[in-house]
Phi, psi and omega in degrees: 000128179287146176262140190245157172283179177300334183266358178096001177278154180285132177294154181307139181301325181297326176293316182295327178291328183281343187300319184297310182289329182292334183286357187272343177215157188298317183297312181294325178298314181298316179298317182296317179300318179296314185290316181297317180289328175296331179272008171107000178285146170291163176301319180298318179294317180300316178294320181297325178298334177269000183078022183242164175257133180297141177301144179294138179280139177296149178301138180270001180293156179189173179276131179276136176099171178102182183232144173236134180247123187242128172284118176195146174300139180250115187244162183293148180272160176196181176308127181307328178300339181259001177304128179235008175216137183296337180299327179296312182292331179298328176282309184290343179298346175300327180232343178252116185254168178257163174289327187219149174241153180248131186253163184295339178275001178098356183269162176248139181235147179290144174234265175287341165272141177274327180188176177201161175228145176234134182293163181305325182267006177059030177251347180232122178248128173250117183255120180261110186283136183298133179276153176082009179267139177231147168292158183287000172262002178102345179295145174288142175269122187227179178300329179298325177294317180296313181299318181298319179294320179294320175303316179295322177299329184275003184276097181288345180284350175276109183299130179086005181284095181286342177296335177297329175290326179285332184244029184301330181299331182273356188264135175276115182296341180283334183243346186064021179233173177302140179300143177302127178080001183285333184241110185248125172271106184284314175203190186298341184229023180219129173237136178240131178256130180248108184266142176285342177207162184295146176205117184269003190256003186292317178296312173305321179296325179293340182272349185285158191292335174283001184266028178294140184270128183243157180285159181297337180270005187302135175221116183302336181286337182237022186291340174277320181284333182229066189278072179278126179201183179257350185280174191270358183240165175229148176285127175273319181199157175212118175239106186304132180082359183231295187198144170231136185234131172252141175238142179297134180271090186289346180271356185257128177274085186292140186295334184252023181303140183100340178245009181176193182058056184276329192275152171278326190210135177231125182246128171258119186244127184264113177256016181082195186260359182273112183296338177297324178293326178294318180296321178297316180296321179295315182294326181280352181078024181273350179221163179245353187198142172256156181282297177198130187231135183247166171062213186295332182288336175297318178288321182298309181295323179295339180272352181288145179301133176084004181247143179244131176269127180248122183246153179211143175276130187211159171260032171291147187204189177222145173239136173247100197233141166275146178261115187292341181265346187288139178260137174231116183055040176082000180242163175247081188298329185268003172287339180281115182302328180296322179294316180294319179295325177296319178299314181298317181295333185275352190240132177258116184294331178296322178294321180295322177295316183293312183278328185277326186223029178055029179073007183272097181147206184220137182296138180250181194234018175071023176228003168068025168231133188232180187301336178272359174268137184298330186279355190297135168233132178283104179262005177093162179290147172298151183296140176245113183206086183301327179294314178294327179298313180297319180296320181291322178295320178293321178298328178276001180059041180237017185288346177256001182280130178272124178266121181252117182256121183270141178206162171271166186267066169249191187280297192284323179292316179294318179298320178295316179298314179300323180291324175295312181300317180298319180290323176298317178297319178300330179275359178098007177282158166263119186206152176205160176268140172241114181272125185246136175305145185307312183299322178289318181295314184297330180283342187229020191304327185262012184245348182294144178299326181209122184202173182243125184227140174270147179232138179286161167295142168229149186301319183244137178298324180293336173299314181297314180298320181294328180280320195249335190239350176286143184305130170081002182287153184299327181262012178281080183284354182272346186064028186272134177215109180224104183305323180295320177294319180299318180296316180296320179297316178302319179294318180294321179297332182263009183256112182284321183294123186298315183296319179292321179293322180297322179295320178294317183293327177302322177295319179293323177302317180293322179299311182295320180292317181290327177282354178051050184292325184201160163266111178239089201275331185202161173258133189274140166276125188255146176208146166223186186220145174226149176285156179301136179096352178262127179245157176085007183245008179297153186303123175276147184298335180246025175068020179281140163245127183250100182308322184294340183264351181285137182196153171270140180293151178295000000 
């Protein structure tokens, strides 16, 4: 029996061939669910292809009305294409929605898209725009809106536009804009994308938090005063570093009414980066939900009366990286491969997991693809040899250079940075930690010569590489540019067969490890907390908070 997409078309034969082998292990199952749903299968169909039954969905019923208070950093708003922290999108998601959503089981679900189809060769995408959707100013939501947003995503001339990395296949390198004829508006509810080469990552890219859909009149300078969107809430107020408030838009006929938007009011409250303050607020009853809590405080808050600890397996991580393009005293010290390799040799990732995150997680291998990614191959830990590290640093004539690693003053990132600095010193390096206030750090996160940054989980490992390690991308904080790696990545992005893609990615893993691009020491175990009776707030694998799904139980 052939398996069909949401629109009734037959799924690619190559996917159907992979279903049998994918069902044999957890990692491959997760990858298959992601890939099959990205190609248009419903969650039920994707599970059925594996011979499994889809997990039952929790009841969407809830109590209408009330307020929910969420502990989360409150950050300044900007053009969604420039969103560089999920906390920004968690607030704007009240009125700015995505075409597609990504779920904790690895599947993709339609949102502003009703369905989609991808051709067998992954070069033609047909996007079916949901009918009956309106912007909150009364305008109809149509295919022209979708096409316009994709054109905007493809604009490489917008500094900091990370969506260009997700949609690079559609971009003409000669113009830095969408290729002529690549985005076709077929009718009011259909958009067709014509790719010059295969790319399996576009649907996952549409689900990421900078992919929020904006109105044609959108202006980032007035997005609070003129919050036109398709979602069910409106911003009442936003005070950066203090509080952001969403209010239900009772005048808007939301397309998904009856399945969400239960609350009258949602408050995001910023208690800073000290988890001890979050625990105090939880114990005092000043909040109903935490954003994400690490280390001992995750257990502490979870032990409080009336609180539930929610855990999720994720490929969220941290990178402690030198920037190869950054100048220090007129020189680019980290452009020298020997210096980066010396740093890698001096650091033991197991120690970083233990000291940096209380051992909560899994040791990683410095190439930013992990066991929950389908493409992952275990190539082993990077070599740890402090004596060789010191010799290599001396050979590069950098043994007297002081390495300053910047971090914000939270628990796990600062602890990880301190652990790196301590190991560098033990190996004979000159090194120190520089603690930067959060607001300053967030504004300059990708420009520091040497710093520590957290990275979200993404469904496909090649997505991360396209965002962070491909030459010239907005989020390439490493200053890394390797033409051979770029070619290999392009091939992997266009490879539908999981086994073939895994073989390509294994080569890329070795390139990144040998080039010593970063210390990427561990994968984090994630947890947040909700008070009893609150639904829809369990930790999302990609740090999403969805205002429309929050509700008090009946």
